[in-house]
C-alpha positions in Angstrom: 11.6 11.6 -3.9 8.0 12.6 -4.4 5.9 13.0 -1.2 3.0 10.8 -0.2 0.3 13.0 -1.7 2.1 13.5 -5.0 2.5 9.7 -5.4 -1.1 8.8 -4.6 -2.4 11.4 -7.0 -0.4 10.1 -10.0 -2.0 8.0 -12.7 0.4 5.1 -11.9 -1.2 2.9 -9.2 0.4 3.4 -5.8 0.2 0.6 -3.2 0.5 1.8 0.4 1.3 -0.5 3.2 0.2 0.9 6.6 2.2 -0.8 9.3 4.0 -0.5 12.7 7.3 -1.9 13.8 5.8 -3.7 16.8 3.1 -5.5 14.6 4.1 -9.1 14.0 1.8 -9.7 11.0 3.2 -6.5 9.4 6.6 -8.3 9.2 5.1 -10.6 6.6 4.6 -7.8 4.2 8.1 -6.9 2.9 8.6 -10.1 0.8 5.1 -9.8 -0.6 5.6 -6.2 -1.6 9.0 -7.1 -3.0 7.4 -9.8 -5.1 4.7 -7.4 -6.4 7.3 -4.7 -7.3 9.6 -7.2 -9.0 6.7 -8.4 -11.2 5.3 -5.0 -12.1 8.4 -2.7 -11.9 7.5 0.9 -12.9 3.8 0.0 -13.4 3.3 0.5 -9.6 4.7 2.6 -6.8 5.0 0.9 -3.4 5.1 2.9 -0.2 5.3 1.9 3.5 3.7 4.2 6.0 4.4 3.7 9.7 1.1 4.5 11.5 2.9 5.5 14.7 4.9 8.2 12.9 2.2 9.2 10.5 -1.0 9.0 12.5 -2.7 11.8 10.5 -2.5 9.7 7.3 -3.7 6.7 9.2 -6.7 8.6 10.6 -7.5 10.1 7.2 -7.8 6.7 5.6 -9.5 5.0 8.5 -6.7 2.6 9.4 -8.0 0.7 12.5 -6.1 -2.5 12.1 -2.6 -3.2 10.6 -1.4 -4.2 8.3 -3.8 -2.5 5.9 -2.9 -2.2 2.3 -4.5 0.5 0.1 -4.2 0.9 -3.6 -4.5 4.4 -4.9 -4.9 5.6 -8.5 -5.2 9.3 -9.4 -5.8 10.1 -5.7 -8.7 7.7 -5.2 -8.8 4.5 -3.1 -9.5 1.8 -5.6 -8.8 -1.3 -3.4 -8.2 -1.9 0.3 -7.3 -5.0 2.3 -7.0 -5.3 6.0 -4.6 -8.1 7.0 -1.9 -9.8 5.0 -2.9 -10.3 1.4 -1.2 -12.7 -0.9 0.9 -11.2 -3.7 -1.5 -12.7 -6.3 -4.4 -10.8 -4.7 -2.5 -7.5 -4.9 -1.4 -8.2 -8.5 -5.0 -8.9 -9.5 -6.2 -5.6 -7.9 -3.5 -3.6 -9.7 -4.2 -5.3 -13.0 -7.8 -4.2 -12.7 -6.9 -0.5 -12.4 -3.7 -0.3 -14.5 
């Protein structure tokens, strides 16, 4: 599988969920991400990044609260949401950059 930097630098939008296992709101994200992926398929990559295990990535992207969802396209941050977004909000953000 491609690594984090390869995926976020692709032309295909990549949605990254920054989370931690101990975070209660973070547990709400998997069904939302599954819904987004089921609706868009190969039009989006979805990654989960544990901030406790990947603190360099969390620091690089200024993650101060979790969950934080960032949408990348061609290596650039094109959308960012702190908290738990609805799948429709994520879908709209992806459609704008796809």
